[in-house]
C-alpha positions, 0 to 999 in steps of 0.5 A, a space after each residue: 777429291 780423288 788424287 789418282 793418275 794413271 801412269 804408264 811405263 813404256 819400256 822399250 827394247 833395243 835401239 840398234 845402231 842401224 835403226 832409223 829415227 823414224 823407226 824408233 819414233 814409230 815405236 815410241 808412238 805405238 807405246 804412247 797409243 797403247 798407254 793412252 788406250 789403257 787410260 794413262 795421262 802420263 807415259 814415261 820413256 827411257 833414258 836416251 830414248 831416241 838413239 842407241 846407248 852411244 856412250 859404249 863406243 869411242 866416237 867423235 865429229 859427225 859420228 858423235 854429233 848425230 846423237 844429240 838434239 839441238 832443240 826439243 822439240 825438233 822436226 825429228 821428234 815432233 810427231 811424238 809431241 804432236 801425237 801426244 797432244 792429240 791424245 792428251 797424254 803427257 810424258 817423260 823422255 830422255 835424250 842427248 842435249 846440245 845446248 846453243 853454247 855447245 854444252 853436251 848434257 844427258 837430259 830429260 824432260 816433262 811434257 804436260 798433256 797440252 804439249 808444254 814442257 813442264 821441267 827439265 832435268 840434266 843428269 848429274 851422277 855420270 858413271 864411267 870414265 873420260 878415257 877408254 879402258 884398254 881392251 874392253 869390248 864396250 865402254 862407259 864414256 859418259 863422262 867423256 860425252 856429257 857434262 855434269 847437270 848443272 840444274 840441280 834437283 828441281 821438283 815441278 808442281 803440275 797442273 789439274 790434269 795430273 791432280 796437281 802432283 809434284 813431280 821429279 826426275 832423275 836419270 839412270 845412275 842417279 837413281 842409285 844415290 839417296 841424296 837425289 831423291 831426298 833433295 827432291 822430297 824436300 821439295 814435297 815430291 809425290 812422283 818420281 820419273 826415271 829412265 835408264 839404260 843399265 848394262 846387263 854386265 859390269 860396265 866398269 870391267 869384272 864378272 861379278 855382276 850378272 843381269 839378274 843382280 843388276 836387275 835386283 839392284 835396279 829394283 832395290 834402290 827404286 823401292 827403298 827410295 820410294 819408301 824412305 821419301 814417301 812417293 811413287 816412283 816409275 823406273 823405265 828401261 831400255 832393254 834387251 840386246 842393243 848392238 851386241 851389248 845387253 841392257 837389263 829390263 826390270 821396269 816397274 811402278 813402285 808405291 810409296 810403301 816401296 812395293 812393286 805394284 806393276 813390272 815389266 816381263 820382257 826385255 822388248 817394247 812393253 807398256 805397264 800401268 798403274 793407278 797412282 793415288 798420290 794421297 798415299 804418300 801422306 802416310 809416310 810424309 806425315 808419320 815416319 818421314 815427317 821431315 819437319 818433326 824428325 830431321 836432324 840436318 845439323 848432323 848431316 854436314 858430312 854428306 854435303 861437305 866430303 866427297 871421298 871416304 875419310 877413315 877414323 884414325 886408328 886407336 894407339 
């Protein structure tokens, strides 16, 4: 039986502070419809897709509260869920989550074609700082506004509409940490969805990271980790000039050999699609990256037992 599913990466151009929720949602629905028109049954949206990337500013009170969703779905985003269900298309989407207990997370959900939420992931590798950097035009304050994800790295077994695929989710900076991918791959992950809002400059200060270099790095980590974990990967940006701050594009779909099979060419709203044959994962999973045959976890304790670098002692 064929295990091919058509997946669409729904890159989004910038969401300005002045953009209304309904404007943004209509753009997302248009992307969803285009993905469905091209035959996709899974559409992957970016991180924090419903808003501008608000951690670049120092905010509090109602200004900050407006960027969080207290339920998912909710009346503001219900039209996206309704249209997806009509089209029988599922999706991944990132958003700012506020729990009933008042906790804030950078979150993504996976929604099946029947409209049911298959799973939820909360971003673990938060970049930036708690306090603003003096003199910086734009900040990176994710550590201030979000708590570290508390759900671990769960993989989810989907249904027949997605060929029973085992799907994992990450968000933005998570994609740079190989431990995250491997944790999912050890659950048999066949398809990884990751949305991002990555600055087109060094968000922590300095002038050594151009938009071109950051785009190269964004694709490099997806290609390398897709290969090393024998999975498909769909990495999707929010891109362009957002409130005067550049965001890279480079959205791509990568196969289990690490090859880019589809790539966005703009910094605007754009759909790219690929037919993802899940059985292509078997080459890596049963040979080079056959974990049961080749992993040696007894030597990996340093990875989980240590945070900072501990250099070896100097030889006398």
